C-alpha positions, 0 to 999 in steps of 0.5 A: 265754504261760502268763499269757495262758492263765490269763487267757483259759482260758474264751475258749479253751475257748469256741473249743474247744467251738465248733470241735468243735461246728462241725467235728462237724456238718459231718462228720456232714452230709457223711459220718457220725459213726462212728469215722472221722468222729469222728477226722476231726472231732477233727482238724479241730477241733484244727486250727481250735483250734490256728490260733486259739490260735496267733494269739490268743496271738501277738497278746497276747504283747506284753501282759505289762505289762498283766497285770503292772500288773493284778497289781500293783494287786491285790497292793497292796490292803489285805489281810484274812482271806478264808478264813472268809468263803469257808468260810462260802460253801462251807458254804451252797453244799454244803448247797444241793447236798446238799438238791438231791441228797437230793431226787432223785426218780423220781416224776412231778412238776410242779415240783422245788419239790414235793420240795425243802425250802423252807429250801433258798431260805434257804440259797441266799439266804445263799450268794448274799449271802456271794458278793456280800460277797466281791466287794465286799470284795476285788477278786480277779478269779480267785477271784471268777470261780471262785465266780461260775461255781460259783454259776451251776452251782448255779443251773442244776443244780436240774433236773439233780439233782432229776429222776432220770429226766430233765426235760422232753420234748425231751431224751429225743428228743435223747438217743435220737437221739444214742444211735442216731447213736453206734451206727450213725454216722448217722440218716436223713434228716440234718437241717440242724439239731441237728447241733451238739449231737449231734456235741458230745455224741457226740465228748465221749462217745467221748473221755471214756467218760461216758454220752450220758445224763449228757453230755446232762444236763450239757452246757448247765448246765456250759458256761453256768456255765463259759463265760458269767461269763468272757465277760461279764467280758471284755465289761465289762472293755473298756467299764467301768473298775471291775472290782468293779462288773463282777464284781457285775454278773455275779452280778446277771445272775441276777435275770433268769430263766435257764430256757434254761440248766437243760436241754440242748436244741439251742435252749438250746446255740444260745442259749449260743453266740449269747451268747458271740458277742455278748460276744466280739464286743464284745471283739474288736479284730483279725481273729482275734478277729472270726473267733472270733465267726464260729466261735461264730455257726456253732456256734450255727447248727449247733445251731439255726438260730433262734439261729444265723441272727441270730448270723451276721447279727451277725457280718456287722454286726460285719465291716461295723463294723470295715471301713474303707469308711465311705462304703458302711457304711449301705447294708450295715447296711440290707441286714443289717437287711432280711435279718435282719427277713425270714429267720426269718419266711420260714423259718417260712413255708416250713416251714409251707407244706411241712408234711405235718401238716394244721392243726387250726386255721389261727389264727395264734400269738399272744404279747404282746411286753409284759405289762400291769402286774400286782400280785398280792395274794392270797397270803402276802407272799413269794409275792406278792413273787415274782410281783410280780417274775415277772409284770412281768419283761418290763416290768422288762427293757424298762425296763433296755433303754430306760435302757441305750439312752438312756445309749448314745445320750448316749455314742454316740461311744464306744458306736457298736458297741452299735448293731449289737445295736440293728439286730439287735434291731429287726429281730427285733421286726419278725420277731416281728410278721411271724411272729405272723401265721403259723398254725404248722400243723405244730405242735399248737395249744398249742405254736404260741406256742413259736417266738414266745417264742424270738424274744422271747428272742433280742430280749432276748439281743441287747439284753443289752449295754443291760441291762448298761449300765443295771445297771452304772450302778445298781450304781455308784450303790448302791456309792457310798452309805453302808453304811446304804443300800448294805447293804439294796440288796445284800440286796435284790439277793440276794433278787431272785436267789433269787426268779429261781431259783424262777421259772426252774423249773416251778412249782406254786403258787396263782399258776402251774401249769406243768402238764407232769409229768415222766417217772416210774418208773411211766411206764417200768414201763408201757412195759415192761408193754406191751412184755412183754404184746405179746410181740413183735407189732406194736402202737401205744400212745396215751399222753401225751408223758411216757410216750412219753419213757419208751418212747424212753428204754428202747427208743430208735428201735427200732420204726417202721411205714411209712405207705402214706398218707404225711403223717407226715414225710419218712420216711412212717413213724410211731413206735409211740408218739405222737412228735412231739406234732404227729403224727397218733397224738398227735391220736388220743390227744387224741381219747381223752382230750378227746372219748371213749375209744371203740374206734372211735378206737382202730380208726382209729389201728390202721388208720392204723398198719396194726397189729392191736393197740393200747394206751391209757395213762391217767395218774391226774394227767390232767384228768377222769381218773375220767370217762375211766377209767370210759368206757375200761373199757366198750369196752376188750378188757382193762385193767390198772393200774400202781402202785396205780392211778397208771396204767391200761393198756387193750388193744384188738384188731381 
């Protein structure tokens, strides 16, 4: 049993976290996450985990010979001193972490690369190259997987370490919601989504006493770094014989941009559980392991249905695959394909139809499935190379999928299970096309392609087995070559991984401007200034989403105003800052910055919220700042500046 636990620690950890996620979500939906709800959730999760662990260990108890043979193979290898190489890796690894930690900032920035020294990439490249050398030099599975997990964490933790206050906008909303649930037990109305992340965060917070703020920042990067490498290895181990190539492939996966694991959101957590369901789905060989796939799919669904719905269809397809009723399988596969093609577009259609937010435009969202080939050549060699890769990444991924599909077709007798992913991937392409015709009127105009992008990510995730088949074949050919050919290819691999790291985070360079600033300390200062100036009176603030995030971080969901007119969500209430960005308050803010910052717009906003006092906050980095500033000063009742003119606050009264 001890041997099984050591070999399958990550598998059991994935089941444990999925159990907590699913049980907590169910208890919260039906009851509450107060101290009794947390206790019930832990008992249920413990029972689920114990049942899975018992049957998995019982099933594998007879496999002692397998582990003994694998150990014997490793022990018989020719040994050489690894300690100096591992030490060199940790020196560069520690240097990377040190640079990220010392680059931490509370300023509003567009990209972490604005504050991280450029030689960080040299250190990261060297650490990556040494890790590749360790893997190809000696087949030590435990050591290699541990180092790969550490490297994954380093790759996923740039935003975690650099952004002192927080990264993005959505995490502030989810952190504030989790804080409120932790204090009151529930937030009403209870949705059918996000509950997996909330329950996991709150239960871990009560178990470990780690703050919700830090748990929320750590959850996706740490779980992805710990659970993904082992899950991928289990998948590869079952289908490919050379473990050295398999380990190298797990590192090579980092050539694909991994931005959805650098920050914790329900969607990103759902992606993680989906991937775990896919990889362990290929690994499963009995009813208990198939049930584990369902558990992981349910954890994905409870975090975010957009990933969870296809995950459940995959689990159903897997059940059909292992069924002995061969005669009716094709009909069941067709039903899975049909429902999987329609489920997401139908869900979006119903949300859009029932949306209380009026559409500014009914034009459908649009996004290209594949880009045209782009050859940048206007900057230095390094930046040109990075964007030659970045601009054409969809084409590169498409080629990997196509080659992997060809290889699977040639070996279709042994690769039958791969075509489950093909069924789901094709159905998602149809879902993508159908969804592209929807107007998404419940979202602000520049966010209407977000869900299409997420479906595109799902297509890639379900196609990942084909990508891995291609990469395995490519790495196998490279390692067969002489050193004069092999070494340059492996160095190039380390360069690609380093380029992917750069592309996986917001950028601000001559080819790309991510535009969105982070929440800075001056945003927090301005939120407190307004609160103190209002002296407890009811007021609203028109500000950009990062200032709204600062207010959420500092005050939580402490102030809502009822709406007689309705139309701002199920509660018919509005937050006193513009949240969500698709709401009416944010539209008033956009009118102030894109049309004219006049008192008439502020009066309309005050009438909408039924308050007599309002504030307009303008950040210096906003487009046309000077023009807006001059016009706003003319009509505001008073104004003040924060941080030597970094932020201006305008006050209005009826």
